C-alpha positions in Angstrom: 100.4 60.9 92.1 98.2 63.5 90.2 95.5 64.5 91.8 91.7 64.6 89.1 92.4 68.3 88.3 95.7 67.8 87.6 95.0 65.1 85.2 91.9 66.2 83.6 94.1 69.8 83.0 96.9 68.2 81.9 94.8 66.4 79.1 93.2 70.0 77.7 97.1 70.9 77.5 98.0 68.2 75.7 95.0 68.2 73.5 94.9 71.7 72.7 98.8 71.1 71.8 98.1 68.3 69.9 95.7 70.7 68.1 98.4 73.0 67.1 101.2 70.0 66.4 98.4 68.9 64.0 97.6 72.3 62.1 101.4 73.3 62.0 101.7 69.6 59.9 99.6 70.0 57.6 101.1 73.6 56.8 104.4 72.6 56.6 103.6 69.5 54.3 101.5 72.6 52.2 105.3 74.3 52.2 106.9 70.8 50.9 104.1 70.2 48.4 104.6 74.2 47.2 108.3 74.0 47.1 108.1 70.7 44.9 106.4 72.3 42.2 108.3 75.2 42.1 111.6 73.4 42.4 110.2 70.5 40.1 109.9 73.4 37.3 113.0 75.4 37.5 114.4 71.4 37.2 112.7 71.2 34.1 113.7 74.7 32.6 116.9 74.0 33.4 117.3 70.7 31.8 115.5 72.4 28.4 118.5 75.4 28.9 121.2 72.7 29.0 119.7 70.8 26.2 119.6 73.3 24.2 123.1 74.5 25.1 124.3 71.3 24.1 122.6 71.2 20.7 123.9 75.0 20.4 127.5 73.6 20.8 127.3 70.5 18.1 129.7 71.4 15.5 130.3 67.9 14.5 126.5 67.8 13.2 125.0 70.8 12.3 122.4 69.6 10.8 120.7 67.3 13.1 119.0 67.9 16.4 118.3 71.9 15.0 116.2 74.4 17.0 112.9 75.3 15.7 112.1 78.8 15.4 108.5 80.4 15.9 
């Protein structure tokens, strides 16, 4: 069996590690949220670009779906 002193030391170390891990997880969550936001913006821009290119490349309906400039 370990001594009471060893047990107390292990508890302190584990509590400190837990605190550090909680902080690390929170920081990683913030980073993940920021990445999601950036990717959503990129995807939206790519969708708009694809939509615009489809309209430009559609020779069958030249009057339909024209891009509005202005």
